[in-house]
C-alpha positions as CSV (number, residue, x, y, z in Angstrom):
1,M,69.2,-60.8,-9.0
2,S,65.7,-60.3,-7.5
3,L,66.7,-57.4,-5.2
4,Y,68.1,-54.2,-6.5
5,R,68.3,-50.5,-5.7
6,P,67.5,-48.0,-8.4
7,A,70.2,-45.4,-9.1
8,G,70.1,-42.6,-6.6
9,S,67.7,-44.4,-4.2
10,S,68.4,-46.0,-0.9
11,V,65.2,-48.2,-1.0
12,W,65.4,-51.8,-2.1
13,W,63.0,-53.2,-4.8
14,M,62.1,-56.8,-5.6
15,D,61.9,-58.0,-9.1
16,F,60.9,-61.7,-9.8
17,H,58.6,-63.8,-11.9
18,F,55.6,-65.8,-10.6
19,Q,53.6,-68.1,-12.8
20,G,54.7,-66.2,-15.9
21,Q,54.0,-62.7,-14.5
22,R,56.6,-60.2,-13.5
23,I,56.3,-58.9,-10.0
24,R,58.2,-55.6,-9.5
25,E,57.4,-53.8,-6.2
26,S,59.2,-51.7,-3.6
27,T,60.0,-53.3,-0.3
28,L,60.0,-49.9,1.4
29,Q,63.1,-51.0,3.2
30,T,66.6,-49.5,3.2
31,S,68.1,-52.6,4.8
32,K,68.9,-55.5,2.4
33,T,68.2,-58.1,5.1
34,R,64.8,-56.6,5.8
35,A,64.1,-56.3,2.1
36,R,64.9,-60.0,1.7
37,E,62.3,-60.8,4.4
38,V,59.7,-58.7,2.7
39,E,60.4,-60.5,-0.6
40,N,60.1,-64.0,0.9
41,K,56.8,-63.0,2.6
42,R,55.4,-61.6,-0.6
43,K,56.3,-64.9,-2.5
44,Q,54.7,-66.9,0.3
45,E,51.5,-64.9,0.0
46,L,51.4,-65.5,-3.8
47,R,51.9,-69.2,-3.4
48,A,49.1,-69.4,-0.7
49,G,46.8,-67.4,-3.0
50,A,47.5,-69.7,-5.9
51,A,46.7,-72.7,-3.8
52,G,43.4,-71.3,-2.6
53,I,44.6,-70.8,1.0
54,R,42.7,-68.0,2.7
55,K,44.7,-65.7,4.8
56,V,43.6,-65.8,8.4
57,E,43.3,-62.3,9.9
58,R,44.5,-61.8,13.5
59,P,41.7,-61.0,15.9
60,K,41.3,-57.3,16.7
61,L,40.6,-55.4,19.9
62,F,37.0,-54.4,20.2
63,S,38.0,-50.7,20.1
64,I,39.8,-51.1,16.8
65,A,37.1,-53.4,15.3
66,A,34.4,-50.8,16.3
67,E,36.4,-48.0,14.7
68,D,36.7,-50.0,11.5
69,W,32.9,-50.7,11.5
70,I,32.0,-47.0,12.0
71,N,34.4,-46.0,9.2
72,A,32.9,-48.6,6.8
73,K,29.4,-47.3,7.6
74,R,30.2,-43.6,7.6
75,P,29.5,-42.9,3.9
76,K,26.0,-44.5,4.2
77,W,24.9,-43.1,7.5
78,S,23.1,-39.8,8.2
79,P,24.8,-37.5,10.7
80,R,22.2,-38.5,13.3
81,M,22.9,-42.2,12.8
82,L,26.7,-41.5,13.1
83,G,26.1,-39.5,16.3
84,I,24.1,-42.4,17.8
85,A,26.8,-44.9,17.0
86,E,29.6,-42.7,18.4
87,N,27.6,-41.9,21.5
88,S,27.0,-45.7,22.1
89,M,30.8,-46.3,21.8
90,K,31.4,-43.9,24.6
91,H,29.7,-46.4,26.9
92,L,30.8,-49.6,25.2
93,T,34.5,-48.8,24.9
94,P,35.2,-48.8,28.7
95,A,33.5,-52.2,29.0
96,F,34.8,-54.0,25.9
97,G,37.5,-51.8,24.3
98,K,40.5,-53.7,25.6
99,K,39.1,-57.1,24.8
100,L,39.7,-59.1,21.7
101,V,36.5,-59.6,19.7
102,V,36.9,-63.4,19.9
103,D,37.1,-63.2,23.7
104,I,33.8,-61.4,24.3
105,E,31.2,-63.8,25.9
106,A,27.5,-63.6,26.3
107,H,27.6,-63.3,30.1
108,E,29.7,-60.1,29.7
109,I,27.1,-58.5,27.5
110,I,24.3,-59.5,29.9
111,R,26.4,-58.0,32.8
112,Y,26.7,-54.8,30.7
113,Q,23.0,-54.6,30.2
114,K,22.4,-54.8,33.9
115,A,25.0,-52.2,34.7
116,R,23.5,-49.7,32.2
117,L,20.0,-50.3,33.5
118,A,21.3,-49.7,37.0
119,A,22.9,-46.4,35.8
120,G,19.4,-45.2,34.6
121,A,19.6,-46.0,30.9
122,S,16.3,-46.9,29.2
123,N,15.8,-50.3,27.6
124,R,15.7,-48.7,24.2
125,T,19.1,-47.1,24.8
126,V,20.7,-50.3,26.0
127,N,19.3,-52.2,23.1
128,I,20.9,-49.6,20.7
129,E,24.2,-50.1,22.4
130,V,24.0,-53.9,22.3
131,G,23.0,-53.6,18.7
132,C,26.3,-51.9,18.0
133,V,28.2,-54.7,19.7
134,R,26.3,-57.2,17.6
135,S,27.2,-55.4,14.4
136,V,30.9,-55.2,15.3
137,L,31.0,-58.9,16.2
138,K,29.0,-59.9,13.1
139,R,31.6,-58.1,11.0
140,A,34.3,-60.0,12.7
141,G,32.4,-63.3,12.2
142,V,32.1,-64.2,15.9
143,W,28.5,-63.1,16.8
144,A,26.9,-66.4,15.8
145,R,28.6,-68.2,18.7
146,I,27.1,-66.1,21.4
147,Q,23.8,-65.0,19.7
148,P,21.6,-67.7,21.3
149,H,22.6,-66.6,24.8
150,V,22.0,-62.8,24.3
151,E,18.5,-61.4,24.5
152,M,17.4,-57.8,23.8
153,L,15.5,-56.0,26.5
154,P,11.7,-55.5,26.1
155,E,10.8,-52.1,24.9
156,R,7.6,-50.1,25.4
157,D,5.2,-49.7,22.4
158,D,2.9,-47.3,24.2
159,V,5.4,-44.3,24.1
160,G,3.9,-41.3,22.4
161,H,0.9,-39.0,22.6
162,A,-1.7,-38.0,20.1
163,L,-3.0,-34.5,20.6
164,T,-6.7,-33.9,21.0
165,P,-8.2,-31.0,19.0
166,E,-8.3,-28.9,22.2
167,E,-4.6,-29.6,22.9
168,E,-3.7,-28.9,19.3
169,A,-5.4,-25.5,19.5
170,M,-3.6,-24.7,22.7
171,L,-0.2,-25.7,21.3
172,L,-0.7,-23.8,18.0
173,A,-1.7,-20.7,20.0
174,E,1.6,-20.8,21.9
175,C,3.6,-21.5,18.7
176,G,2.0,-18.4,17.2
177,A,3.1,-16.4,20.2
178,S,6.7,-17.6,19.9
179,R,9.4,-15.1,18.7
180,S,10.3,-17.8,16.1
181,R,8.0,-17.2,13.1
182,I,9.0,-20.6,11.8
183,L,7.5,-22.6,14.7
184,R,3.8,-22.4,13.9
185,P,4.0,-23.3,10.2
186,F,6.5,-26.0,11.0
187,V,4.3,-27.6,13.7
188,T,1.2,-27.3,11.5
189,L,3.0,-29.1,8.6
190,A,4.2,-31.8,10.9
191,I,0.7,-32.6,12.1
192,E,-0.8,-32.4,8.6
193,T,1.8,-34.6,6.9
194,A,2.8,-36.9,9.9
195,A,6.4,-36.5,8.7
196,R,9.5,-36.7,10.9
197,Y,11.2,-33.6,12.2
198,G,14.4,-34.0,10.2
199,T,12.4,-34.6,6.9
200,I,10.5,-31.4,7.3
201,R,13.5,-29.5,8.4
202,R,15.4,-30.4,5.2
203,L,12.4,-29.6,2.9
204,Q,13.3,-27.4,0.0
205,W,11.0,-25.3,-2.2
206,A,11.7,-27.5,-5.2
207,N,9.9,-30.3,-3.3
208,V,6.7,-28.3,-3.0
209,D,4.4,-28.6,-6.0
210,F,1.7,-25.9,-5.5
211,P,-0.2,-26.5,-8.8
212,N,-0.6,-30.3,-8.0
213,R,-1.0,-29.7,-4.3
214,C,1.6,-32.2,-3.2
215,L,5.2,-32.3,-1.9
216,T,8.0,-34.8,-2.3
217,F,10.2,-35.5,0.7
218,G,14.0,-36.0,0.3
219,K,16.1,-38.4,2.3
220,D,14.2,-39.9,5.3
221,K,15.2,-42.3,8.1
222,T,14.1,-45.3,6.2
223,R,14.5,-46.4,2.5
224,A,10.7,-46.7,2.2
225,G,10.3,-43.1,3.3
226,S,12.9,-41.5,1.1
227,G,11.7,-39.8,-2.0
228,R,8.0,-40.3,-1.3
229,T,5.3,-37.9,-2.7
230,I,2.2,-37.1,-0.7
231,P,-0.7,-34.8,-1.3
232,L,-1.2,-31.7,0.7
233,T,-4.3,-31.2,2.9
234,P,-6.1,-27.9,2.5
235,R,-4.6,-26.6,5.8
236,A,-1.1,-27.7,4.8
237,L,-1.5,-26.1,1.4
238,E,-2.8,-22.9,2.9
239,T,0.0,-22.8,5.5
240,L,2.7,-23.2,2.8
241,T,1.1,-20.7,0.5
242,F,1.0,-18.1,3.3
243,W,4.6,-19.0,4.4
244,A,5.9,-18.7,0.8
245,Q,4.8,-15.0,0.8
246,S,7.6,-14.3,3.3
247,F,10.2,-15.3,0.7
248,P,9.4,-13.6,-2.6
249,S,13.0,-14.2,-3.9
250,R,13.0,-17.9,-3.0
251,Q,14.9,-20.3,-5.2
252,P,14.1,-24.1,-5.8
253,D,17.2,-25.1,-3.8
254,H,16.4,-22.8,-0.8
255,Y,15.0,-24.4,2.3
256,V,11.4,-24.0,3.2
257,F,12.4,-23.3,6.8
258,P,15.7,-21.5,6.6
259,H,18.3,-20.7,9.2
260,E,17.6,-17.4,10.8
261,R,18.1,-15.5,14.1
262,Y,15.7,-13.4,16.2
263,G,16.1,-10.4,18.3
264,A,13.6,-9.3,21.0
265,S,12.9,-5.9,22.6
266,G,11.2,-6.7,25.8
267,T,10.1,-9.9,27.5
268,D,7.5,-11.2,29.9
269,E,8.2,-13.9,32.4
270,V,4.8,-15.6,31.8
271,F,3.8,-14.8,28.3
272,G,7.2,-14.8,26.6
273,F,8.5,-12.3,24.1
274,T,6.4,-9.3,23.4
275,S,8.2,-8.3,20.2
276,S,10.9,-9.8,17.9
277,A,12.8,-9.0,14.8
278,V,14.2,-11.4,12.2
279,Y,17.7,-11.1,11.0
280,D,20.6,-13.1,9.5
281,T,18.3,-15.2,7.4
282,D,20.2,-17.8,5.3
283,P,17.9,-19.8,2.9
284,T,20.8,-22.1,1.9
285,R,20.9,-23.6,5.4
286,P,18.0,-25.4,7.2
287,T,16.7,-24.1,10.5
288,G,18.4,-25.2,13.6
289,A,16.4,-23.4,16.3
290,V,13.0,-25.1,16.1
291,K,13.6,-27.3,19.1
292,V,14.5,-24.3,21.4
293,A,11.3,-22.4,20.3
294,W,9.3,-25.7,20.7
295,E,10.4,-26.1,24.3
296,G,9.4,-22.6,25.1
297,A,5.9,-23.0,23.5
298,R,5.1,-26.2,25.2
299,E,6.2,-24.8,28.6
300,R,3.9,-21.9,28.1
301,T,0.9,-24.2,27.8
302,R,1.2,-24.7,31.5
303,Y,-0.3,-21.2,32.0
304,H,-3.6,-22.2,30.4
305,C,-6.3,-22.5,33.0
306,P,-7.5,-26.2,33.1
307,H,-10.6,-25.1,34.9
308,C,-12.3,-22.6,32.5
309,K,-10.1,-23.5,29.4
310,H,-10.0,-19.8,28.4
311,G,-8.1,-17.9,31.0
312,R,-4.4,-17.8,31.8
313,L,-2.7,-18.5,35.1
314,K,-0.7,-15.6,36.6
315,P,1.5,-15.6,39.7
316,A,-0.3,-14.4,42.8
317,V,1.7,-13.2,45.9
318,K,0.1,-14.6,49.0
319,P,1.3,-16.2,52.2
320,V,1.8,-19.2,50.0
321,A,2.9,-18.8,46.3
322,A,0.0,-19.6,44.0
323,Y,-1.3,-19.1,40.5
324,T,-4.7,-17.5,39.8
325,C,-6.7,-17.6,36.6
326,D,-7.3,-14.1,35.2
327,R,-10.9,-15.1,34.2
328,C,-12.4,-17.5,36.6
329,Q,-10.1,-16.7,39.5
330,W,-9.4,-20.4,40.0
331,E,-6.2,-21.0,42.1
332,T,-3.5,-23.6,42.1
333,A,-0.4,-24.0,44.1
334,E,1.5,-25.6,41.2
335,L,1.3,-25.1,37.5
336,P,-0.3,-28.0,35.6
337,L,1.9,-30.1,33.3
338,A,-0.3,-29.4,30.3
339,L,1.7,-30.2,27.2
340,S,5.1,-29.6,28.7
341,K,6.1,-33.3,28.2
342,I,5.1,-33.8,24.6
343,R,7.8,-34.3,22.0
344,L,8.1,-33.1,18.4
345,H,7.7,-36.7,17.3
346,D,4.3,-36.8,19.0
347,L,3.1,-34.6,16.1
348,R,3.7,-37.6,13.9
349,H,1.8,-39.8,16.3
350,T,-1.1,-37.3,16.1
351,G,-1.3,-37.4,12.4
352,V,-1.0,-41.2,12.2
353,S,-3.6,-41.8,15.0
354,R,-6.1,-39.6,13.2
355,M,-5.7,-41.5,9.9
356,I,-6.2,-44.8,11.8
357,A,-9.3,-43.5,13.6
358,A,-10.6,-42.4,10.2
359,R,-10.2,-46.0,9.0
360,V,-7.7,-45.1,6.3
361,P,-6.3,-48.5,5.0
362,L,-3.0,-49.3,6.5
363,P,-1.1,-49.7,3.2
364,I,-2.1,-46.1,2.3
365,I,-1.0,-44.8,5.8
366,G,2.3,-46.7,5.3
367,K,2.8,-45.0,1.9
368,I,2.1,-41.6,3.4
369,V,4.4,-41.8,6.4
370,G,7.1,-44.0,4.9
371,W,6.7,-47.4,6.5
372,S,7.8,-50.5,4.8
373,A,5.3,-53.3,4.3
374,G,7.1,-55.5,6.9
375,T,6.6,-53.0,9.7
376,L,3.0,-51.9,9.1
377,A,1.5,-54.0,11.9
378,K,4.2,-53.1,14.4
379,M,4.1,-49.4,13.6
380,T,0.3,-49.3,13.7
381,A,0.3,-50.7,17.2
382,R,2.9,-48.1,18.3
383,Y,1.4,-45.1,16.7
384,G,-2.3,-45.8,17.3
385,H,-3.5,-43.9,20.3
386,F,-7.2,-44.3,21.2
387,S,-9.3,-43.1,24.1
388,V,-11.4,-45.4,26.3
389,E,-14.5,-43.9,24.7
390,E,-13.2,-44.7,21.2
391,M,-12.5,-48.3,22.2
392,R,-16.0,-48.5,23.9
393,S,-17.6,-47.4,20.7
394,A,-15.7,-50.0,18.8
395,L,-16.8,-52.8,21.1
396,E,-20.4,-51.6,21.2
397,S,-20.5,-51.9,17.4
398,I,-20.3,-55.7,17.9
399,G,-23.7,-55.9,19.3
400,R,-25.5,-53.6,16.8
401,P,-28.1,-55.3,14.7
402,E,-26.6,-53.9,11.5
403,A,-23.2,-55.3,12.4
404,S,-24.3,-58.8,13.3
405,G,-27.4,-59.2,11.2
406,T,-29.4,-60.5,14.2
407,Q,-32.8,-59.1,15.0
408,I,-33.2,-58.2,18.6
409,S,-36.5,-58.0,20.5
410,E,-36.5,-56.9,24.1
411,G,-32.8,-57.8,24.5
412,Y,-33.2,-61.3,23.1
413,P,-32.7,-62.8,19.7
414,K,-35.9,-63.5,17.8
415,N,-37.4,-67.0,18.4
416,S,-35.1,-67.7,21.3
417,P,-36.5,-68.7,24.7
418,K,-36.5,-65.9,27.3
419,S,-34.5,-67.1,30.2
420,T,-34.4,-65.4,33.5
421,P,-31.7,-65.7,36.3
422,D,-32.7,-67.2,39.6
423,A,-31.7,-65.8,43.0
424,T,-28.2,-67.2,42.6
425,G,-27.7,-65.6,39.2
426,Q,-28.0,-68.9,37.3
427,I,-30.0,-68.9,34.1
428,Q,-33.1,-71.1,34.2
């Protein structure tokens, strides 16, 4: 008999032979009728498998398919990537969650794009969300059908800002005035290495090789960037050497920029904290307060006088509220924006732009900042920020004799007829 109950058990088991192999499994059923149904289904599955018949899975709801996709990717993703996907699903689930993946059409995705744009989302954000839909549908094997009819939104490649030397000096001065002692060395290292915020934040002392003047980054956003070793510039080496003196008991697995808290005894509305004390330092955890200190430093750059470049703007009580420079007495009704809109990622833009301006070969830049060979051209266009004067100088080099090899005499190539324009501007 193929069904039986072990002594002392109420659950039925099946025991039969299939192609010379004994199959003995629990049906997980206490009813013999249900157990018989499970046994018949199991035998049918074995016959279909032996005949090479592939089991067709039932289509899933988008919400369930999306959850399966995230769970499959979770071990490979960084916490940031996981957060982006989960945040995208908060917007996607109300629109597609109750639909079967096989029923989602291209026009519904296009309608979703328009609705998100109308709600104020950027093209980049919408593309990330549609990318999640694409990944879920690809995993379900239904994306190819609608792919030709779905287009990603155009994204800006001119986002970002490269600091000028004057802006950098202003920013570092305010970083040094921050109650966070981490901020200035952190920002300096970000400019000097052109590394991402998260990569620097997770840097450990074991990664810093002082004798060979280089450091090795750990896990980065891209595979090409993870584990790369770069040399330290003199300023970066000096910064890390000075910073290391604050941690005489540091261990290789301690973080270069550890988690710590600050207390202040007195503040100033314009110039920030006048004194601070460090406590609760935990070198086994990376810092988590850099962004808060960064926002304060960049906001304080608004008090730098744009007129004399040396004074600071202070509130002046008059019939109309104004700000007056303490040096040149220049007045303004509103504080200038200064560097209040720049991002931490713009420090990476600054480092890359300076290497490009210095004519460093692109493969070397890609190796330093962690770009793959396939993205060099695209990333160079995105990270290269040049002033009008820099572009003017580049164009003027075209006409230089040493560049073209042409001898010039009174504005004309040698041995060429000197033509003059007539009254209408035509060359005679």
